[in-house]
C-alpha positions as CSV (number, residue, x, y, z in Angstrom):
1,M,161.4,245.9,172.4
2,L,161.2,248.8,170.2
3,T,161.4,252.3,171.5
4,N,158.5,253.4,169.4
5,K,155.9,250.7,168.7
6,I,154.6,250.1,165.1
7,P,150.9,250.1,164.7
8,Y,149.5,247.7,162.2
9,L,147.5,250.8,160.6
10,D,148.3,254.6,161.0
11,L,145.3,256.7,159.9
12,T,146.3,259.4,162.2
13,S,149.5,260.2,159.9
14,Q,147.5,260.1,156.9
15,Y,145.0,262.6,158.2
16,K,147.6,264.9,159.3
17,S,148.9,264.9,155.7
18,I,145.7,265.9,154.4
19,R,144.3,267.8,157.2
20,E,143.6,271.3,155.7
21,E,142.2,270.0,152.6
22,A,139.9,267.7,154.5
23,L,138.6,270.0,157.0
24,A,137.9,272.6,154.2
25,S,136.0,269.9,152.2
26,L,133.8,269.1,155.2
27,E,133.1,272.7,155.8
28,A,132.0,273.3,152.2
29,V,129.6,270.3,152.5
30,C,128.3,271.9,155.7
31,E,127.9,275.3,154.0
32,S,126.1,273.7,151.1
33,A,123.8,271.9,153.6
34,R,123.7,269.1,150.9
35,F,124.4,266.2,153.1
36,A,123.2,263.2,151.4
37,Q,123.9,262.5,147.5
38,G,124.7,266.1,147.2
39,P,127.1,267.7,144.8
40,A,130.3,266.1,146.5
41,T,128.8,262.8,146.0
42,A,128.1,263.3,142.3
43,E,131.5,264.5,141.9
44,F,133.3,261.6,143.3
45,E,131.0,259.3,141.4
46,K,132.4,260.9,138.0
47,A,135.9,260.8,139.3
48,F,136.0,257.2,140.4
49,A,134.4,256.0,137.4
50,D,137.0,257.9,135.2
51,Y,139.8,256.5,137.5
52,C,138.5,252.9,137.2
53,G,138.0,253.3,133.5
54,V,134.1,252.7,133.3
55,E,131.0,254.5,132.5
56,H,129.4,254.5,135.6
57,C,129.9,254.8,139.5
58,V,127.0,254.3,141.8
59,S,128.0,255.5,145.3
60,V,126.6,253.7,148.3
61,N,126.9,253.5,152.1
62,S,129.3,250.4,152.3
63,G,130.9,247.7,150.2
64,T,128.4,245.3,151.7
65,S,125.3,247.2,150.3
66,A,127.3,247.4,146.7
67,L,127.5,243.7,146.7
68,H,123.8,243.4,147.8
69,L,122.7,245.6,144.9
70,A,125.0,243.6,142.6
71,M,122.8,240.5,143.5
72,R,119.5,242.5,142.8
73,L,120.6,243.7,139.5
74,L,121.2,240.1,138.3
75,N,117.8,239.1,139.8
76,I,119.5,236.7,142.0
77,G,116.9,235.0,144.5
78,P,116.0,231.9,146.2
79,G,117.2,228.6,144.6
80,D,119.9,230.3,142.9
81,E,123.6,229.9,143.5
82,V,126.6,232.2,143.3
83,I,130.0,230.9,143.3
84,T,132.7,232.6,145.3
85,V,135.7,231.8,147.5
86,P,135.6,231.0,151.2
87,M,139.0,233.0,151.9
88,T,137.4,236.2,152.2
89,F,135.9,238.9,154.4
90,I,132.3,237.6,155.3
91,A,130.5,240.5,153.6
92,T,131.1,238.8,150.3
93,T,128.7,236.1,151.2
94,W,126.4,238.2,153.4
95,A,125.2,239.8,149.9
96,I,124.4,236.3,148.4
97,S,122.5,235.4,151.7
98,Y,120.7,238.6,151.5
99,A,119.4,237.8,148.2
100,M,118.1,234.3,149.9
101,A,120.7,232.5,147.3
102,K,123.3,230.0,148.1
103,P,126.9,230.5,148.4
104,V,129.0,227.9,146.6
105,F,132.7,227.8,147.3
106,V,135.8,227.1,145.3
107,D,139.1,226.9,146.8
108,I,141.9,229.4,146.5
109,D,145.1,229.1,144.4
110,P,147.9,228.8,146.9
111,E,150.1,231.1,145.2
112,R,147.4,233.9,143.9
113,R,145.3,233.3,147.0
114,T,142.3,234.0,144.8
115,M,139.9,232.0,143.1
116,D,141.4,228.8,141.5
117,P,140.2,228.8,137.9
118,A,141.0,225.1,137.6
119,K,138.3,224.1,140.2
120,L,135.7,226.6,139.0
121,K,134.0,224.6,136.2
122,K,133.4,221.6,138.7
123,A,131.1,224.2,140.8
124,I,129.0,225.3,138.0
125,T,125.6,224.0,138.1
126,P,122.2,225.0,136.2
127,R,121.4,227.1,139.3
128,T,124.6,229.3,139.1
129,K,123.7,232.7,138.3
130,A,126.8,234.4,138.9
131,I,130.5,234.0,139.7
132,L,132.1,236.4,142.4
133,P,135.8,236.1,142.4
134,V,137.6,238.3,145.1
135,H,140.9,240.5,144.5
136,L,142.0,239.5,147.9
137,F,144.4,241.8,149.8
138,G,144.9,243.9,146.7
139,Q,145.8,241.0,144.2
140,P,143.7,240.6,141.2
141,A,142.3,237.3,140.6
142,D,143.1,235.4,137.7
143,M,140.3,237.1,135.5
144,E,141.1,235.9,132.0
145,Q,140.6,232.3,133.0
146,I,137.6,233.2,135.1
147,L,136.1,235.0,132.4
148,H,136.7,232.5,129.8
149,I,134.9,230.0,131.9
150,A,131.8,232.2,132.7
151,A,131.6,233.1,129.0
152,Q,131.3,229.3,128.1
153,H,128.4,229.1,130.5
154,N,126.8,232.4,130.0
155,I,127.3,233.4,133.7
156,P,127.8,237.1,134.6
157,V,131.0,237.9,136.8
158,I,131.0,240.3,139.6
159,E,134.2,241.5,140.8
160,D,134.6,241.9,144.5
161,A,137.3,244.8,144.5
162,A,136.8,245.9,148.1
163,Q,140.5,245.6,148.8
164,A,141.7,246.4,145.4
165,H,141.3,250.2,144.4
166,G,143.7,251.0,141.6
167,A,144.9,247.3,141.0
168,L,146.0,246.2,137.4
169,Y,145.2,243.0,135.8
170,K,147.1,242.6,132.2
171,G,147.3,246.5,132.2
172,R,143.7,247.1,132.9
173,R,142.0,248.5,136.2
174,V,140.0,246.2,138.5
175,G,136.4,247.2,138.1
176,Q,136.2,247.0,134.4
177,L,136.7,243.3,133.9
178,G,133.3,241.8,134.9
179,A,129.7,242.9,134.4
180,M,130.1,245.2,137.5
181,A,132.5,245.5,140.4
182,C,132.0,246.3,144.1
183,F,134.4,248.5,146.2
184,S,134.3,249.4,149.8
185,F,135.7,252.7,151.3
186,Y,136.0,251.5,154.9
187,P,138.4,253.7,156.7
188,G,141.2,251.2,156.5
189,K,141.1,250.5,152.9
190,N,143.7,252.0,150.3
191,L,140.8,254.4,149.5
192,G,139.2,254.9,152.8
193,A,136.3,257.4,153.9
194,Y,135.9,258.8,157.5
195,G,133.3,256.2,158.2
196,E,131.4,253.8,156.0
197,G,131.0,254.0,152.2
198,G,131.1,252.0,148.9
199,A,130.4,251.7,145.2
200,L,129.3,249.9,142.4
201,V,130.9,250.6,139.0
202,T,129.8,249.1,135.8
203,N,129.7,250.0,131.8
204,D,126.2,248.8,131.7
205,S,123.8,252.1,131.8
206,R,120.9,249.8,132.8
207,F,122.4,248.3,135.6
208,A,123.4,251.8,136.8
209,A,120.2,253.4,136.5
210,R,118.6,250.5,138.5
211,A,121.2,250.6,141.0
212,R,120.8,254.5,141.6
213,A,117.1,253.8,142.1
214,L,117.5,250.7,144.5
215,R,120.0,252.7,146.7
216,D,117.3,255.4,147.1
217,H,114.2,253.7,148.3
218,G,113.7,252.2,144.8
219,Q,112.7,255.7,143.3
220,S,112.6,256.4,139.6
221,Q,111.5,259.9,140.7
222,R,111.1,261.5,143.9
223,Y,108.2,259.7,145.8
224,Y,107.6,257.2,142.8
225,H,108.7,253.7,144.0
226,D,109.0,251.1,141.2
227,E,110.3,248.1,143.4
228,I,111.4,247.6,146.8
229,G,114.5,249.7,147.6
230,Y,117.1,250.4,150.4
231,N,118.5,253.3,152.1
232,Y,122.0,252.8,150.8
233,R,123.0,256.5,149.9
234,M,126.4,257.7,150.5
235,D,126.6,261.0,152.6
236,S,128.4,264.1,151.3
237,F,131.0,264.2,154.0
238,Q,132.4,260.7,153.0
239,A,132.4,261.6,149.4
240,A,134.1,265.0,150.1
241,I,137.0,262.9,151.9
242,L,137.2,260.4,149.0
243,N,137.5,263.1,146.3
244,I,140.6,264.2,148.4
245,K,142.1,260.8,148.7
246,L,141.4,259.6,145.3
247,G,143.9,262.2,143.9
248,K,146.7,260.7,146.2
249,L,145.6,257.1,145.7
250,D,148.3,256.3,143.1
251,E,151.1,257.9,145.2
252,W,150.0,256.0,148.3
253,N,149.7,252.5,146.3
254,A,153.2,253.3,144.9
255,A,154.5,253.6,148.6
256,R,152.7,250.4,149.6
257,A,154.2,248.5,146.6
258,R,157.6,249.9,147.5
259,H,157.3,248.5,151.2
260,A,156.1,245.3,149.9
261,R,159.2,244.9,147.8
262,S,161.4,245.8,150.9
263,Y,159.5,243.1,152.9
264,A,160.2,240.6,150.1
265,E,163.8,241.4,149.9
266,L,164.3,241.6,153.6
267,L,162.5,238.1,154.3
268,I,164.0,236.4,151.3
269,D,165.6,233.6,153.4
270,A,163.2,233.8,156.6
271,P,161.4,230.6,157.5
272,V,158.1,232.1,156.1
273,R,156.2,232.3,152.9
274,V,155.9,235.6,151.4
275,P,153.2,236.9,148.8
276,T,154.1,235.9,145.1
277,L,154.6,238.5,142.5
278,F,152.8,237.9,139.4
279,E,153.8,239.6,135.9
280,D,150.4,239.8,134.7
281,S,149.0,241.9,137.3
282,A,149.9,244.9,139.9
283,S,148.7,244.2,143.4
284,V,148.0,247.4,145.5
285,W,149.1,245.6,148.8
286,H,146.0,246.1,151.0
287,C,147.5,243.9,153.2
288,Y,150.9,242.3,153.2
289,V,150.2,238.7,154.3
290,I,153.1,236.1,155.1
291,E,152.6,232.7,156.2
292,C,154.3,231.0,159.0
293,N,154.2,228.0,161.5
294,E,152.9,228.5,164.8
295,R,151.3,231.7,163.8
296,D,149.7,232.8,167.1
297,E,153.0,232.3,169.1
298,A,154.9,234.4,166.4
299,R,152.4,237.1,166.6
300,S,152.3,237.1,170.5
301,R,156.3,237.6,170.3
302,L,155.9,240.5,167.8
303,S,153.5,242.1,170.1
304,D,156.0,241.7,173.1
305,L,158.5,243.6,170.5
306,G,156.1,246.5,169.9
307,I,154.9,245.4,166.4
308,E,151.2,245.1,165.9
309,T,150.0,242.6,163.3
310,G,146.5,241.6,161.8
311,I,145.0,238.2,160.7
312,H,143.1,238.2,157.6
313,Y,141.2,235.8,158.0
314,P,141.6,233.0,160.5
315,V,138.3,231.1,159.9
316,P,137.4,230.6,156.2
317,V,133.7,231.4,155.5
318,H,132.6,227.8,155.1
319,L,133.7,227.1,158.8
320,Q,131.9,230.1,160.1
321,R,129.0,229.3,162.5
322,A,126.7,231.5,160.6
323,Y,127.2,229.1,157.5
324,E,126.7,225.8,159.4
325,F,123.7,225.0,157.5
326,L,125.6,224.6,154.4
327,G,127.0,221.6,155.8
328,H,130.6,222.1,155.3
329,R,133.5,220.3,157.2
330,P,137.1,221.0,158.0
331,G,139.2,219.7,154.9
332,D,136.4,220.4,152.4
333,F,138.6,223.7,151.1
334,P,142.1,222.5,152.4
335,I,144.1,225.5,150.9
336,S,141.9,228.4,152.3
337,E,141.9,226.4,155.5
338,E,145.7,226.0,155.7
339,F,146.2,229.5,154.8
340,G,143.7,230.7,157.7
341,R,146.0,228.8,160.1
342,R,149.3,230.3,158.8
343,C,148.4,233.9,157.6
344,L,149.8,236.8,159.4
345,S,149.5,240.6,158.0
346,L,152.4,242.7,158.8
347,P,152.2,246.4,158.9
348,L,151.8,248.2,155.7
349,Y,150.5,251.6,154.9
350,P,152.1,254.6,152.8
351,E,153.3,256.5,155.9
352,L,155.4,253.4,157.2
353,T,159.1,254.4,156.8
354,E,161.7,252.1,155.5
355,A,163.4,251.9,159.0
356,Q,160.1,250.7,160.3
357,V,159.9,248.1,157.6
358,R,163.4,246.7,158.5
359,D,162.4,246.7,162.2
360,V,159.3,244.7,161.3
361,A,161.3,242.2,159.1
362,N,164.0,241.5,161.8
363,G,161.3,241.3,164.5
364,L,159.6,238.7,162.5
365,R,162.9,236.8,162.0
366,E,163.3,236.9,165.6
367,A,159.7,235.7,166.4
368,V,159.8,232.9,164.1
369,S,163.1,231.8,165.4
370,T,161.8,231.4,168.9
371,T,158.7,229.6,167.9
């Protein structure tokens, strides 16, 4: 067992590295007494839009809310279908369900672990109103092929970029590839708030204007409500923290990439499957997910060694109890299901040391050799 345990995520160390800046920014919000959609929020929206290379950023209170607004902006409703993947966090499909539309699933590509474009065409019907690929674990989906198919059918594409802040696809930031993109700033994300937060980004000024109204009770001006809206505003404390962290995001993502390369080298001949590197994109490694046989036993053994791990995600969305009404059965999306049985997320965060990376890799070798 390791002398010092290795946590799956270490937000305390990150906080210590920005403590003085963070506390000063929170105090500034208190001094301003502008706690909801205040100056800090406007500052972050401009900075994040510039970072993503888009015209507009609309901050909201969660990534789930951003996805829901995306459905509203496209007027998706009962009887409509939205195509996405079953291997994702369930918030992707919550947004579709909130709009009273039907999630239609396309299995993932086993290498990229994102929407398989080869299976996309068969899922399109006259009821398809949007395609929602997920940049899972920080790896961009194969957007060129997805966008090509979408254009052939005149279907808008929404990027679920909740785990991909700063990722590149063919030299372009995710977030500027589809009609709009949705980000989460949940604390554990590469760009994480100190609570909940999210954003919708777009180059369409009409989408942006309507999203700003919808997040604020549907107001076009104060106390004039043009349509049913929501209380989806981001509070200023979260924006203040995100402003600080955004300036460090590229540095932190680079550290994640270094650790990912080290894992790949250290595990090159281990009896596990490591993530594939793609020349057309740059993952930001929100999670480093390997695949192995007898995953649960290996995870238990790693825990005994003092190494904490995660599982993203053990049950694909189509097999969740909440979606039983869709009528899917085991075997409908075999790649996602097999991945769910074998996936194991190793510790990966900027503050991780190279020595810790080696300890994790050695521990994993020991764990899989005894299962």
